[in-house]
C-alpha positions as a Markdown table, in Angstrom:
| # | Residue | x | y | z |
|---|---|---|---|---|
| 1 | Met | 0.0 | 0.0 | 0.0 |
| 2 | Asn | 1.5 | 3.4 | -1.0 |
| 3 | Phe | 1.7 | 6.4 | 1.3 |
| 4 | Lys | -1.1 | 8.3 | -0.4 |
| 5 | Asn | -3.7 | 5.5 | 0.1 |
| 6 | Leu | -2.6 | 5.0 | 3.7 |
| 7 | Ala | -3.0 | 8.7 | 4.3 |
| 8 | Lys | -6.6 | 8.6 | 2.9 |
| 9 | Ile | -7.4 | 5.6 | 5.1 |
| 10 | Val | -6.0 | 7.4 | 8.2 |
| 11 | Ile | -8.0 | 10.5 | 7.4 |
| 12 | Leu | -11.2 | 8.5 | 6.9 |
| 13 | Val | -10.7 | 6.6 | 10.2 |
| 14 | Leu | -10.1 | 9.9 | 12.0 |
| 15 | Leu | -13.3 | 11.5 | 10.5 |
| 16 | Phe | -15.4 | 8.5 | 11.5 |
| 17 | Thr | -14.0 | 8.2 | 15.0 |
| 18 | Thr | -14.3 | 11.8 | 15.9 |
| 19 | Gly | -18.0 | 11.1 | 16.7 |
| 20 | Leu | -16.8 | 9.4 | 19.8 |
| 21 | Val | -15.5 | 12.6 | 21.3 |
| 22 | Gln | -18.3 | 14.9 | 20.1 |
| 23 | Ala | -15.9 | 17.1 | 18.0 |
| 24 | Glu | -16.4 | 19.1 | 14.8 |
| 25 | Ile | -13.8 | 18.9 | 12.1 |
| 26 | Phe | -13.5 | 21.7 | 9.6 |
| 27 | Lys | -12.1 | 21.0 | 6.1 |
| 28 | Tyr | -10.7 | 23.8 | 3.8 |
| 29 | Lys | -8.2 | 24.4 | 1.1 |
| 30 | Asp | -5.1 | 26.4 | 2.0 |
| 31 | Ala | -3.5 | 29.1 | -0.2 |
| 32 | Asn | -1.5 | 26.3 | -2.0 |
| 33 | Gly | -4.6 | 24.2 | -2.8 |
| 34 | Arg | -3.9 | 21.6 | -0.1 |
| 35 | Ile | -6.8 | 20.2 | 1.9 |
| 36 | Val | -6.5 | 21.0 | 5.6 |
| 37 | Phe | -8.4 | 19.6 | 8.5 |
| 38 | Thr | -8.7 | 21.4 | 11.9 |
| 39 | Asp | -10.9 | 21.3 | 14.9 |
| 40 | Asp | -10.3 | 25.0 | 15.7 |
| 41 | Pro | -12.4 | 27.3 | 13.5 |
| 42 | Thr | -10.3 | 30.4 | 14.4 |
| 43 | Lys | -7.4 | 28.9 | 12.4 |
| 44 | Ile | -9.3 | 28.9 | 9.1 |
| 45 | Pro | -8.0 | 31.7 | 6.9 |
| 46 | Arg | -10.5 | 34.3 | 6.0 |
| 47 | Asn | -10.3 | 33.7 | 2.3 |
| 48 | Ser | -11.4 | 30.1 | 2.9 |
| 49 | Ala | -14.5 | 31.0 | 4.8 |
| 50 | Gly | -16.9 | 30.3 | 1.8 |
| 51 | Asp | -15.3 | 26.9 | 1.0 |
| 52 | Val | -15.3 | 25.4 | 4.5 |
| 53 | Glu | -16.9 | 22.0 | 5.1 |
| 54 | Ile | -18.0 | 21.2 | 8.6 |
| 55 | Arg | -18.3 | 17.6 | 9.8 |
| 56 | Ser | -20.0 | 17.3 | 13.1 |
| 57 | Gly | -19.0 | 14.5 | 15.4 |
| 58 | Gly | -21.1 | 12.4 | 17.7 |
| 59 | Thr | -24.0 | 10.2 | 17.1 |
| 60 | Asp | -26.4 | 12.9 | 18.1 |
| 61 | Ala | -27.7 | 14.7 | 15.0 |
| 62 | Asn | -28.5 | 17.7 | 17.1 |
| 63 | Pro | -25.4 | 19.1 | 18.8 |
| 64 | Val | -25.9 | 20.7 | 22.3 |
| 65 | Gln | -24.3 | 23.8 | 23.6 |
| 66 | Ser | -24.3 | 24.7 | 27.3 |
| 67 | Val | -25.6 | 28.2 | 28.0 |
| 68 | Gly | -26.1 | 30.4 | 31.1 |
| 69 | Ile | -29.7 | 31.0 | 32.1 |
| 70 | His | -30.6 | 34.0 | 34.3 |
| 71 | Gly | -34.3 | 34.4 | 34.7 |
| 72 | Asn | -35.6 | 34.7 | 31.2 |
| 73 | Gln | -32.2 | 35.6 | 29.7 |
| 74 | Val | -30.1 | 33.1 | 27.8 |
| 75 | Ile | -26.4 | 33.9 | 27.7 |
| 76 | Val | -24.6 | 32.1 | 24.8 |
| 77 | Pro | -20.8 | 31.6 | 24.6 |
| 78 | Val | -19.7 | 32.9 | 21.2 |
| 79 | Thr | -16.4 | 33.1 | 19.3 |
| 80 | Leu | -15.9 | 36.2 | 17.1 |
| 81 | Arg | -13.2 | 36.5 | 14.5 |
| 82 | His | -12.1 | 39.6 | 12.7 |
| 83 | Lys | -8.9 | 40.2 | 10.6 |
| 84 | Gly | -6.9 | 37.5 | 12.3 |
| 85 | Asn | -8.1 | 38.4 | 15.9 |
| 86 | Ser | -10.3 | 36.0 | 17.9 |
| 87 | Val | -12.4 | 36.7 | 21.0 |
| 88 | Lys | -14.5 | 34.5 | 23.1 |
| 89 | Ala | -17.5 | 36.4 | 24.6 |
| 90 | Lys | -20.9 | 35.9 | 26.2 |
| 91 | Phe | -23.8 | 37.2 | 24.3 |
| 92 | Leu | -27.5 | 37.6 | 25.3 |
| 93 | Leu | -29.7 | 35.6 | 22.8 |
| 94 | Asp | -32.1 | 38.4 | 21.7 |
| 95 | Thr | -34.8 | 37.5 | 19.2 |
| 96 | Gly | -36.0 | 41.1 | 19.4 |
| 97 | Ala | -32.7 | 42.5 | 18.1 |
| 98 | Ser | -32.6 | 42.8 | 14.3 |
| 99 | Val | -28.8 | 43.0 | 14.3 |
| 100 | Cys | -26.1 | 41.6 | 16.5 |
| 101 | Val | -24.4 | 44.0 | 18.9 |
| 102 | Met | -21.0 | 44.0 | 20.6 |
| 103 | Ser | -19.7 | 46.2 | 23.4 |
| 104 | Pro | -16.9 | 48.7 | 22.6 |
| 105 | Glu | -14.6 | 46.6 | 24.9 |
| 106 | Val | -15.1 | 43.5 | 22.7 |
| 107 | Ala | -14.6 | 45.6 | 19.6 |
| 108 | Thr | -11.3 | 46.8 | 21.0 |
| 109 | Glu | -10.2 | 43.2 | 21.8 |
| 110 | Leu | -10.9 | 42.4 | 18.1 |
| 111 | Gly | -8.6 | 45.2 | 17.1 |
| 112 | Ile | -11.5 | 47.4 | 16.0 |
| 113 | Asn | -11.5 | 51.1 | 17.0 |
| 114 | Pro | -15.3 | 51.8 | 17.4 |
| 115 | Glu | -14.6 | 55.4 | 16.3 |
| 116 | Asp | -13.2 | 54.2 | 12.9 |
| 117 | Ser | -16.2 | 52.0 | 12.2 |
| 118 | Asn | -19.1 | 53.0 | 9.8 |
| 119 | Leu | -21.6 | 55.1 | 11.7 |
| 120 | Gly | -25.3 | 54.3 | 11.6 |
| 121 | Leu | -28.5 | 54.9 | 13.5 |
| 122 | Ala | -30.1 | 52.2 | 15.7 |
| 123 | Gln | -33.6 | 52.4 | 17.1 |
| 124 | Val | -34.2 | 50.6 | 20.4 |
| 125 | Val | -37.3 | 49.5 | 22.2 |
| 126 | Gly | -39.2 | 52.6 | 23.3 |
| 127 | Gly | -38.3 | 54.5 | 20.2 |
| 128 | Gly | -34.9 | 55.9 | 21.2 |
| 129 | Val | -32.4 | 56.4 | 18.4 |
| 130 | Phe | -28.7 | 56.1 | 18.9 |
| 131 | Leu | -25.6 | 56.7 | 16.8 |
| 132 | Val | -23.7 | 53.4 | 16.7 |
| 133 | Gly | -20.6 | 52.0 | 15.1 |
| 134 | Glu | -21.2 | 49.3 | 12.5 |
| 135 | Ile | -18.9 | 46.6 | 11.1 |
| 136 | Asp | -19.0 | 43.3 | 9.4 |
| 137 | Leu | -17.2 | 40.6 | 11.3 |
| 138 | Asp | -15.4 | 37.8 | 9.5 |
| 139 | Val | -16.9 | 34.9 | 11.5 |
| 140 | Val | -19.3 | 34.4 | 14.4 |
| 141 | Gln | -19.7 | 31.0 | 16.0 |
| 142 | Ala | -22.1 | 29.8 | 18.7 |
| 143 | Gly | -21.6 | 26.1 | 19.3 |
| 144 | Pro | -21.8 | 24.4 | 15.8 |
| 145 | Ala | -23.6 | 27.5 | 14.4 |
| 146 | Arg | -21.1 | 29.4 | 12.3 |
| 147 | Leu | -21.7 | 32.3 | 10.0 |
| 148 | Ser | -19.4 | 34.6 | 7.9 |
| 149 | Asp | -19.7 | 38.3 | 7.2 |
| 150 | Val | -22.1 | 39.2 | 10.0 |
| 151 | Lys | -23.1 | 42.8 | 10.5 |
| 152 | Phe | -22.6 | 44.1 | 14.1 |
| 153 | Gly | -23.4 | 47.3 | 15.9 |
| 154 | Ile | -21.0 | 48.6 | 18.4 |
| 155 | Ile | -22.7 | 50.0 | 21.4 |
| 156 | Ser | -22.5 | 49.7 | 25.2 |
| 157 | Thr | -24.9 | 46.9 | 26.1 |
| 158 | Gly | -24.8 | 47.0 | 29.9 |
| 159 | Gly | -25.8 | 44.0 | 32.0 |
| 160 | Asp | -23.9 | 40.7 | 32.3 |
| 161 | Ser | -23.3 | 40.1 | 28.6 |
| 162 | Asp | -20.7 | 41.3 | 26.1 |
| 163 | Gly | -23.3 | 41.9 | 23.4 |
| 164 | Leu | -26.5 | 40.7 | 21.8 |
| 165 | Leu | -26.9 | 37.7 | 19.5 |
| 166 | Gly | -29.5 | 39.1 | 17.1 |
| 167 | Met | -31.7 | 37.8 | 14.4 |
| 168 | Asn | -29.3 | 38.5 | 11.5 |
| 169 | Phe | -27.3 | 35.5 | 13.0 |
| 170 | Leu | -30.1 | 33.5 | 14.6 |
| 171 | Arg | -32.5 | 33.4 | 11.6 |
| 172 | Glu | -29.9 | 31.3 | 9.7 |
| 173 | Phe | -30.2 | 28.4 | 12.2 |
| 174 | Asn | -32.8 | 26.1 | 13.7 |
| 175 | Tyr | -32.3 | 25.9 | 17.5 |
| 176 | Arg | -34.3 | 25.2 | 20.7 |
| 177 | Val | -33.5 | 26.4 | 24.2 |
| 178 | Asp | -33.6 | 23.7 | 26.8 |
| 179 | Trp | -34.4 | 25.7 | 29.9 |
| 180 | Val | -34.1 | 22.7 | 32.2 |
| 181 | Lys | -30.7 | 21.5 | 31.0 |
| 182 | Lys | -29.4 | 25.1 | 30.4 |
| 183 | Ser | -28.5 | 24.4 | 26.8 |
| 184 | Ile | -29.3 | 25.1 | 23.2 |
| 185 | Val | -30.0 | 22.2 | 20.9 |
| 186 | Trp | -28.8 | 23.2 | 17.4 |
| 187 | Arg | -31.0 | 21.1 | 15.0 |
| 188 | Gln | -29.5 | 20.1 | 11.7 |
């Protein structure tokens, strides 16, 4: 058996056995056209974002993500990526927000100067209108839910979260909050 065939078999075995550890494997082509596998979505180059294939591990067709629940609020761990910078944050799941929002502190961690972002107007519940920064992030990921080029407002959100996970992200996915188990079930 030659090395190329052996490598293919090893890769297939790895892909089929990852289900035992509940992992996701991301497959993309690098700048030289080589196929690359990784379990860390923050290592995928931006120019590969549209060509990424995700292979969910586990026998459960519906991956589960632990979340924080405080009263009626669901706090979701998210990973944000922008121009090579990556930040892990906690966002409030907000089906009433049209657009995702991050705090100026998170923007700064991502290397974004809120004052240099595009300026726009945002209307909040109650009718108030605010001038906010606006930017498109390269990647936003919550559990297995991953989306590229997501519009974000930059505004102080207050409370215990670093931002709001709005409908411009959530509408792309089918999910259910399990209030008892404090988790989100991402349906595929």
